[in-house]
C-alpha positions as CSV (number, residue, x, y, z in Angstrom):
1,M,204.0,54.3,172.7
2,S,207.0,56.5,173.7
3,E,205.9,57.3,177.2
4,F,203.8,55.8,179.9
5,K,200.2,56.7,180.7
6,R,198.7,57.5,184.1
7,I,195.4,55.6,184.7
8,P,192.8,55.4,187.4
9,P,192.1,52.1,189.3
10,E,189.0,51.4,187.2
11,Q,191.1,51.4,184.0
12,A,193.9,49.5,185.7
13,H,191.4,46.8,186.9
14,T,190.2,46.3,183.3
15,L,193.8,46.1,182.0
16,R,194.7,43.5,184.7
17,E,191.6,41.4,183.8
18,Q,192.9,41.5,180.2
19,G,196.2,40.0,181.3
20,A,198.4,43.0,181.9
21,V,201.6,42.4,183.9
22,V,201.3,44.2,187.3
23,V,204.5,45.2,189.1
24,D,204.6,46.6,192.6
25,I,207.6,48.7,193.5
26,R,206.8,49.3,197.2
27,D,209.1,47.9,199.8
28,T,209.1,44.2,200.6
29,Q,207.2,44.5,203.9
30,A,204.4,46.6,202.4
31,F,204.1,44.1,199.5
32,A,203.9,41.2,201.9
33,A,201.2,43.0,204.0
34,G,199.0,43.4,200.9
35,H,199.3,43.8,197.1
36,I,197.1,43.5,194.0
37,V,196.3,39.9,193.3
38,G,198.9,38.6,190.7
39,A,201.3,41.5,191.2
40,Q,205.1,40.8,191.0
41,H,207.3,42.6,193.5
42,L,210.1,44.6,191.8
43,D,213.0,46.3,193.6
44,N,216.5,47.4,192.7
45,H,217.7,43.8,193.0
46,S,215.1,42.2,190.8
47,V,214.4,44.8,188.1
48,A,217.3,43.7,185.8
49,D,216.1,40.1,185.7
50,F,212.5,41.3,185.2
51,V,213.5,43.4,182.2
52,R,215.5,40.6,180.6
53,A,212.7,38.1,181.0
54,A,209.8,40.4,180.1
55,D,207.7,40.7,177.0
56,L,208.4,44.3,176.2
57,D,205.2,44.6,174.3
58,A,202.9,43.3,177.1
59,P,200.8,45.9,178.9
60,T,202.6,46.6,182.1
61,L,201.1,48.4,185.1
62,V,203.4,49.9,187.7
63,V,202.1,50.3,191.3
64,C,203.5,52.2,194.3
65,Y,202.0,53.6,197.4
66,H,200.2,56.7,196.1
67,G,201.0,56.9,192.4
68,N,204.2,59.1,192.5
69,S,207.1,56.7,192.5
70,S,205.4,54.5,189.9
71,Q,205.7,57.3,187.4
72,S,209.5,57.3,187.6
73,A,209.5,53.5,187.4
74,A,207.2,53.5,184.4
75,A,209.4,56.0,182.7
76,Y,212.4,53.7,183.4
77,L,210.6,50.7,181.8
78,I,209.9,52.8,178.7
79,Q,213.6,53.6,178.5
80,Q,214.4,49.9,178.7
81,G,212.3,49.2,175.6
82,F,208.8,48.5,177.1
83,S,206.1,49.8,174.7
84,D,202.9,49.7,176.7
85,V,203.4,51.0,180.3
86,Y,200.9,52.4,182.8
87,S,201.3,54.1,186.2
88,L,198.4,53.6,188.7
89,D,197.1,56.9,189.8
90,G,196.5,56.9,193.5
91,G,198.7,53.8,193.9
92,F,198.0,50.8,196.0
93,E,196.3,52.9,198.6
94,L,193.5,54.0,196.2
95,W,193.3,50.4,194.7
96,R,192.9,49.0,198.2
97,T,189.8,51.1,198.9
98,T,188.4,50.7,195.4
99,Y,188.9,46.9,195.1
100,P,189.4,45.4,198.6
101,A,188.5,41.9,197.3
102,D,191.5,42.1,194.9
103,I,194.2,42.2,197.6
104,A,196.6,39.3,198.3
105,Q,199.0,38.9,201.2
106,G,202.4,37.2,201.4
107,S,205.9,37.5,200.0
108,A,206.9,37.9,196.4
109,E,207.9,34.3,196.2
């Protein structure tokens, strides 16, 4: 795969259940207030460590607020050598209304 794919929450939910890595690029406060269960918080400070430690071939789902910023982040991961990257259409806001039981709270640690 040479570019990321945009996918709806239903497809993202299936990917997550199959073990895809979920990364949330929203700000720290928004992540702490609510995020997809199992998601890792990524920001400008943690992305380099994430890339170094990641399995570049693992399916990776990028989440933002509404599905716009995640596209840029997904493209960046492809540039870093990731081969199977997805951007969540509708972002966390659509996920939250589609899968309210799959929301966790708390910090990234």
